[in-house]
MIDOSE-1310 file (N, C-alpha, C; in nm, 2 decimals, decimal comma, always signed):
residues 146
xxxx	+6,48/+2,04/+3,45/+6,37/+1,97/+3,49/+6,28/+1,95/+3,37; +6,21/+1,84/+3,37/+6,12/+1,81/+3,26/+5,99/+1,89/+3,27; +5,94/+1,92/+3,16/+5,81/+1,99/+3,16/+5,70/+1,89/+3,16; +5,57/+1,93/+3,20/+5,47/+1,83/+3,21/+5,44/+1,75/+3,09
xxxx	+5,47/+1,81/+2,97/+5,44/+1,74/+2,84/+5,56/+1,65/+2,79; +5,66/+1,64/+2,87/+5,77/+1,55/+2,83/+5,80/+1,45/+2,94; +5,85/+1,34/+2,89/+5,89/+1,23/+2,99/+6,04/+1,22/+2,98; +6,11/+1,25/+3,10/+6,26/+1,24/+3,09/+6,31/+1,10/+3,08
xxxx	+6,43/+1,09/+3,02/+6,49/+0,96/+3,02/+6,53/+0,92/+3,16; +6,56/+0,79/+3,18/+6,61/+0,75/+3,31/+6,72/+0,83/+3,36; +6,82/+0,86/+3,27/+6,93/+0,94/+3,31/+6,89/+1,08/+3,35; +6,80/+1,15/+3,28/+6,75/+1,28/+3,31/+6,68/+1,28/+3,45
xxxx	+6,60/+1,17/+3,47/+6,52/+1,16/+3,60/+6,62/+1,15/+3,71; +6,73/+1,07/+3,70/+6,83/+1,06/+3,80/+6,90/+1,19/+3,83; +6,93/+1,26/+3,72/+7,00/+1,39/+3,74/+6,90/+1,49/+3,80; +6,77/+1,49/+3,77/+6,68/+1,58/+3,84/+6,67/+1,55/+3,99
xxxx	+6,68/+1,42/+4,03/+6,68/+1,39/+4,17/+6,80/+1,45/+4,24; +6,92/+1,44/+4,17/+7,04/+1,50/+4,22/+7,03/+1,65/+4,24; +6,98/+1,72/+4,14/+6,96/+1,86/+4,14/+6,87/+1,91/+4,26; +6,76/+1,83/+4,28/+6,67/+1,86/+4,39/+6,74/+1,85/+4,52
xxxx	+6,82/+1,74/+4,54/+6,89/+1,72/+4,66/+7,00/+1,82/+4,68; +7,06/+1,86/+4,57/+7,17/+1,97/+4,58/+7,11/+2,10/+4,62; +6,99/+2,14/+4,56/+6,93/+2,26/+4,60/+6,89/+2,26/+4,75; +6,84/+2,15/+4,80/+6,80/+2,14/+4,94/+6,93/+2,15/+5,03
xxxx	+7,04/+2,08/+4,99/+7,17/+2,09/+5,06/+7,22/+2,23/+5,07; +7,22/+2,30/+4,96/+7,26/+2,44/+4,95/+7,17/+2,53/+5,03; +7,04/+2,51/+5,02/+6,94/+2,59/+5,10/+6,96/+2,57/+5,25; +7,01/+2,45/+5,29/+7,03/+2,43/+5,43/+7,17/+2,48/+5,48
xxxx	+7,24/+2,54/+5,39/+7,37/+2,60/+5,43/+7,49/+2,54/+5,37; +7,47/+2,43/+5,30/+7,58/+2,36/+5,23/+7,69/+2,33/+5,32; +7,82/+2,31/+5,27/+7,93/+2,26/+5,35/+7,96/+2,36/+5,46; +7,96/+2,49/+5,43/+7,99/+2,59/+5,53/+7,89/+2,60/+5,65
xxxx	+7,77/+2,56/+5,62/+7,66/+2,57/+5,72/+7,64/+2,44/+5,79; +7,72/+2,34/+5,76/+7,71/+2,21/+5,83/+7,58/+2,13/+5,78; +7,53/+2,16/+5,66/+7,42/+2,08/+5,61/+7,45/+1,94/+5,59; +7,35/+1,85/+5,61/+7,37/+1,71/+5,59/+7,38/+1,68/+5,44
xxxx	+7,48/+1,60/+5,41/+7,50/+1,55/+5,27/+7,42/+1,43/+5,24; +7,35/+1,37/+5,33/+7,28/+1,25/+5,31/+7,18/+1,25/+5,19; +7,10/+1,36/+5,17/+7,01/+1,36/+5,06/+7,08/+1,35/+4,93; +7,19/+1,42/+4,92/+7,27/+1,42/+4,79/+7,33/+1,28/+4,78
xxxx	+7,39/+1,22/+4,88/+7,45/+1,09/+4,88/+7,35/+0,99/+4,83; +7,22/+1,00/+4,86/+7,12/+0,90/+4,82/+7,10/+0,90/+4,67; +7,15/+1,00/+4,60/+7,14/+1,01/+4,45/+7,26/+0,96/+4,38; +7,37/+0,93/+4,46/+7,50/+0,90/+4,40/+7,52/+0,75/+4,42
xxxx	+7,58/+0,69/+4,31/+7,63/+0,55/+4,32/+7,74/+0,54/+4,42; +7,75/+0,43/+4,49/+7,85/+0,41/+4,59/+7,99/+0,43/+4,54; +8,01/+0,40/+4,41/+8,15/+0,42/+4,35/+8,15/+0,54/+4,26; +8,07/+0,64/+4,29/+8,07/+0,77/+4,21/+8,21/+0,83/+4,20
xxxx	+8,24/+0,90/+4,09/+8,36/+0,97/+4,08/+8,33/+1,11/+4,01; +8,38/+1,21/+4,08/+8,37/+1,35/+4,02/+8,51/+1,37/+3,96; +8,52/+1,37/+3,83/+8,65/+1,40/+3,76/+8,66/+1,55/+3,74; +8,77/+1,61/+3,77/+8,80/+1,75/+3,75/+8,93/+1,76/+3,68
xxxx	+8,94/+1,85/+3,59/+9,07/+1,87/+3,52/+9,18/+1,91/+3,62; +9,30/+1,85/+3,59/+9,41/+1,86/+3,69/+9,46/+2,00/+3,71; +9,44/+2,09/+3,61/+9,48/+2,23/+3,62/+9,39/+2,32/+3,71; +9,28/+2,27/+3,76/+9,19/+2,35/+3,84/+9,23/+2,35/+3,98
xxxx	+9,20/+2,45/+4,06/+9,23/+2,45/+4,20/+9,17/+2,33/+4,28; +9,07/+2,27/+4,23/+9,01/+2,15/+4,29/+9,02/+2,03/+4,19; +9,13/+2,03/+4,12/+9,15/+1,92/+4,02/+9,17/+1,79/+4,08; +9,15/+1,69/+3,99/+9,17/+1,55/+4,03/+9,04/+1,47/+4,04
xxxx	+9,04/+1,35/+4,08/+8,92/+1,26/+4,09/+8,88/+1,26/+4,24; +8,75/+1,28/+4,26/+8,69/+1,28/+4,39/+8,60/+1,16/+4,39; +8,64/+1,06/+4,47/+8,58/+0,92/+4,46/+8,49/+0,89/+4,58; +8,37/+0,83/+4,56/+8,28/+0,79/+4,66/+8,20/+0,90/+4,72
xxxx	+8,11/+0,87/+4,80/+8,02/+0,98/+4,86/+8,11/+1,08/+4,94; +8,21/+1,03/+5,01/+8,29/+1,12/+5,09/+8,38/+1,21/+5,00; +8,42/+1,16/+4,89/+8,50/+1,24/+4,80/+8,42/+1,35/+4,73; +8,29/+1,31/+4,69/+8,21/+1,42/+4,63/+8,17/+1,52/+4,74
xxxx	+8,15/+1,48/+4,86/+8,12/+1,58/+4,97/+8,24/+1,67/+4,99; +8,36/+1,61/+4,99/+8,48/+1,70/+5,00/+8,50/+1,79/+4,88; +8,46/+1,74/+4,76/+8,46/+1,83/+4,64/+8,37/+1,95/+4,66; +8,25/+1,93/+4,71/+8,16/+2,04/+4,73/+8,21/+2,14/+4,83
xxxx	+8,29/+2,09/+4,93/+8,35/+2,18/+5,03/+8,46/+2,26/+4,95; +8,54/+2,19/+4,87/+8,65/+2,26/+4,79/+8,59/+2,37/+4,70; +8,48/+2,34/+4,64/+8,41/+2,43/+4,55/+8,36/+2,55/+4,63; +8,30/+2,53/+4,74/+8,25/+2,64/+4,82/+8,36/+2,73/+4,88
xxxx	+8,48/+2,67/+4,90/+8,59/+2,74/+4,95/+8,66/+2,82/+4,83; +8,64/+2,78/+4,71/+8,70/+2,84/+4,59/+8,61/+2,96/+4,54; +8,48/+2,94/+4,53/+8,39/+3,04/+4,47/+8,31/+3,10/+4,57; +8,30/+3,24/+4,57/+8,20/+3,31/+4,65/+8,06/+3,31/+4,59
xxxx	+8,06/+3,30/+4,46/+7,93/+3,29/+4,39/+7,95/+3,20/+4,27; +7,84/+3,14/+4,23/+7,84/+3,05/+4,12/+7,70/+3,05/+4,06; +7,69/+3,07/+3,93/+7,57/+3,08/+3,86/+7,58/+3,00/+3,73; +7,48/+2,91/+3,71/+7,47/+2,83/+3,59/+7,34/+2,88/+3,51
xxxx	+7,36/+2,92/+3,38/+7,25/+2,96/+3,30/+7,26/+2,90/+3,16; +7,16/+2,92/+3,08/+7,16/+2,88/+2,94/+7,18/+2,73/+2,93; +7,11/+2,65/+3,02/+7,13/+2,51/+3,02/+7,05/+2,44/+2,90; +7,12/+2,34/+2,85/+7,05/+2,26/+2,75/+7,09/+2,11/+2,78
xxxx	+7,00/+2,02/+2,79/+7,02/+1,88/+2,82/+7,01/+1,79/+2,70; +7,11/+1,71/+2,68/+7,11/+1,61/+2,57/+7,12/+1,48/+2,64; +7,02/+1,39/+2,63/+7,02/+1,27/+2,71/+7,01/+1,14/+2,62; +7,06/+1,04/+2,68/+7,04/+0,90/+2,64/+6,99/+0,82/+2,76
xxxx	+6,98/+0,69/+2,75/+6,93/+0,62/+2,87/+7,02/+0,63/+2,99; +7,16/+0,64/+2,96/+7,25/+0,64/+3,08/+7,34/+0,75/+3,08; +7,32/+0,85/+3,00/+7,41/+0,97/+3,00/+7,34/+1,10/+2,97; +7,38/+1,20/+3,04/+7,32/+1,34/+3,02/+7,44/+1,43/+2,99
xxxx	+7,44/+1,50/+2,88/+7,53/+1,61/+2,86/+7,46/+1,74/+2,88; +7,52/+1,82/+2,96/+7,45/+1,95/+2,99/+7,54/+2,06/+2,93; +7,49/+2,13/+2,84/+7,56/+2,25/+2,78/+7,51/+2,37/+2,85; +7,61/+2,45/+2,90/+7,57/+2,56/+2,99/+7,66/+2,67/+2,99
xxxx	+7,63/+2,78/+3,06/+7,71/+2,89/+3,08/+7,74/+2,90/+3,22; +7,87/+2,91/+3,26/+7,91/+2,92/+3,40/+7,96/+3,06/+3,43; +7,91/+3,12/+3,54/+7,96/+3,25/+3,58/+7,99/+3,23/+3,73; +8,12/+3,25/+3,77/+8,16/+3,23/+3,91/+8,26/+3,34/+3,95
xxxx	+8,26/+3,37/+4,08/+8,35/+3,47/+4,14/+8,44/+3,40/+4,24; +8,57/+3,42/+4,22/+8,67/+3,36/+4,31/+8,67/+3,43/+4,45; +8,68/+3,35/+4,55/+8,69/+3,40/+4,69/+8,83/+3,47/+4,70; +8,93/+3,40/+4,65/+9,07/+3,45/+4,67/+9,10/+3,58/+4,60
xxxx	+9,05/+3,60/+4,48/+9,09/+3,72/+4,41/+8,97/+3,82/+4,38; +8,85/+3,77/+4,39/+8,74/+3,85/+4,35/+8,71/+3,85/+4,20; +8,80/+3,79/+4,12/+8,78/+3,79/+3,98/+8,67/+3,69/+3,94; +8,60/+3,73/+3,83/+8,49/+3,65/+3,78/+8,53/+3,58/+3,65
xxxx	+8,48/+3,46/+3,64/+8,49/+3,38/+3,51/+8,35/+3,37/+3,46; +8,34/+3,38/+3,32/+8,21/+3,37/+3,25/+8,25/+3,30/+3,12; +8,20/+3,17/+3,12/+8,24/+3,09/+3,00/+8,14/+2,98/+2,97; +8,14/+2,93/+2,85/+8,06/+2,81/+2,82/+8,13/+2,68/+2,88
xxxx	+8,05/+2,58/+2,90/+8,09/+2,46/+2,97/+8,00/+2,35/+2,93; +8,06/+2,23/+2,93/+7,98/+2,11/+2,91/+8,00/+2,01/+3,02; +7,90/+1,96/+3,08/+7,91/+1,87/+3,19/+7,84/+1,73/+3,15; +7,92/+1,63/+3,15/+7,87/+1,50/+3,11/+7,85/+1,41/+3,24
xxxx	+7,73/+1,36/+3,26/+7,70/+1,28/+3,37/+7,65/+1,14/+3,33; +7,71/+1,04/+3,39/+7,68/+0,90/+3,35/+7,60/+0,84/+3,47; +7,50/+0,76/+3,44/+7,41/+0,70/+3,53/+7,42/+0,55/+3,53; +7,42/+0,49/+3,65/+7,42/+0,35/+3,66/+7,33/+0,31/+3,78
xxxx	+7,24/+0,22/+3,75/+7,14/+0,17/+3,85/+7,06/+0,29/+3,91; +7,02/+0,38/+3,82/+6,94/+0,50/+3,86/+7,01/+0,59/+3,96; +7,14/+0,58/+3,96/+7,22/+0,67/+4,05/+7,34/+0,73/+3,96; +7,38/+0,85/+4,01/+7,49/+0,91/+3,93/+7,62/+0,83/+3,96
xxxx	+7,68/+0,79/+3,85/+7,81/+0,71/+3,86/+7,93/+0,79/+3,84; +7,93/+0,89/+3,75/+8,04/+0,98/+3,74/+8,00/+1,11/+3,67; +8,08/+1,22/+3,70/+8,06/+1,35/+3,65/+8,19/+1,38/+3,58; +8,18/+1,45/+3,46/+8,29/+1,49/+3,39/+8,27/+1,63/+3,33
xxxx	+8,31/+1,74/+3,40/+8,29/+1,87/+3,35/+8,40/+1,91/+3,25; +8,37/+1,98/+3,15/+8,46/+2,03/+3,05/+8,45/+2,18/+3,05; +8,55/+2,25/+3,11/+8,55/+2,40/+3,11/+8,61/+2,45/+2,98; +8,56/+2,56/+2,93/+8,61/+2,62/+2,81/+8,75/+2,65/+2,82
xxxx	+8,79/+2,71/+2,94/+8,93/+2,75/+2,96/+8,98/+2,73/+3,10; +9,04/+2,61/+3,13/+9,08/+2,58/+3,27/+9,19/+2,68/+3,31; +9,27/+2,73/+3,22/+9,38/+2,82/+3,26/+9,31/+2,95/+3,31; +9,21/+3,00/+3,25/+9,14/+3,12/+3,30/+9,08/+3,09/+3,44
xxxx	+9,02/+2,98/+3,46/+8,97/+2,94/+3,59/+9,08/+2,95/+3,70; +9,19/+2,88/+3,67/+9,31/+2,88/+3,76/+9,36/+3,02/+3,79; +9,37/+3,10/+3,68/+9,42/+3,23/+3,70/+9,33/+3,32/+3,79; +9,20/+3,30/+3,76/+9,10/+3,38/+3,84/+9,11/+3,34/+3,99
xx	+9,14/+3,22/+4,02/+9,15/+3,17/+4,16/+9,28/+3,20/+4,22; +9,38/+3,25/+4,15/+9,51/+3,29/+4,21/+9,59/+3,17/+4,23
């Protein structure tokens, strides 16, 4: 989020709207709790794509609002906990690169992954057009998930 003395780029502002909607969605119970995805969908371009590395348990491209909603269901079925820390945002007018640390625990095995990650988000028409996360070690993620 932007601090009061900074003005976010258009891309950062769009990403902030998404994060606010995501937090509301998760607070309302997320996919497992039957929360409405409408608030998050309002921040996404109609042709949004969530790209995930093929080697991940939830790998592939998740297209459109329905695809991204199914992605969140797959993520919640994969991880029992997920924490993002040490975030740094690098922005242009239409792209945000988020450098972060991911810590997550697998539902299937109980194993934890703790690694650096970069998430690149592209904006079109003030809406998120695509997500491209880059995990430090996709093999470690897949092994942790069994």
